[in-house]
C-alpha angles and dihedrals in degrees: 000000000000125000095255093056093045090052091047093052090049092054092042090054092049090049089070085074087073090070089053096053094272098121094123091053091051092049091054093047094047091047090051090050090052093054094045093052095042094075095048105039114118114270095013121127128185093281091046092053092051092051091046091062088073097217096148143281123339108219096186106125090214090063121073118234109180123207142159138229118207119197105212093190092061091054088051092051093048112025090181089074091072093054091047093051094048094045093049094049095047093046095051094046101042093242107181121240102220115191093222119072091217090064095048119143115206130190096160124003142167122250142160122277094247091055092050095043109028090157090063103057119178119186091193106047121177116253096254093053093045097049102038136063134223133210123257132182141150108324095215090223123209088224102034116188090197091065092052092047098051110098096197100040090242084143118049142154112247129214091272093056094255118139106225137184123226098204093195092059095048112108095183098247090136093214087134091055091052091048097048108092092196101059089235098144131080131201126217104230088170134037101277099196098084088054098054111111118210095355117226105223091198093070127054122251120223136233135228112285096033129120120223141177146156112312098189085250090283090173089058100042088050088068096040100267129128122247112276094245092052091048091049091056089057120183093349090091088215086139123031123186128191153117111307091195092061108085090198096052122114092243093055091049091052091049090050093051099043138052108238139186131218122205113261096339090174089073090072095230092123101222119215093211117088130190129211105208 
């Protein structure tokens, strides 16, 4: 039995304390496990380990903190943008197209306003909001509960503030799925590889028993490209991606000029995705 699985079983055994009123104890132990693994996970330096702790936003201008602004009105005006964004994301990342809805894997998807913002109910929605959908994805939180919950550090927050999955480390416990309050993670109940259409050999495919989600196209931004969904929306500016820690960046200017919403901000996860509504 490898070290990752032994550690997982240790945490899983301790988690039974939660059913006996020991939730606080479990939280402390899982948090401690997160910090311990952060400094040793592959590819993580000192700055990476600090970010992986998930203690909140880093305001240092010398440190990148990537985020996205989504203009809901532009998706209402041109519904084809949503299809383009989803198709581009799923093509680049080898997201399987399972025939059964129950097996669906989602990185970015379209949904109704009330599903995206249940904390902002409106019994008398305007026609555009009621009849159109908007894109949602992983929020790449500054304080991500999924990172703290993962016993093997298969999910971690990198030095740029992006919450990433290491598919090889994932043991399929789905603790991260239970911890994510946004339902932004999917689990491969079946072998996804036979259901990948036009495979992109530049991005890894997954196996049965692995969790996956949006990664803000970390592999693209690392070489100076925009996320696939942003690129697919073209000049519409329906989706704008950039460094939130740069006061002169386009995304900061847009945030300064527009009132925006975050999904469930009261949870304290500090999402990095903002919506102009």
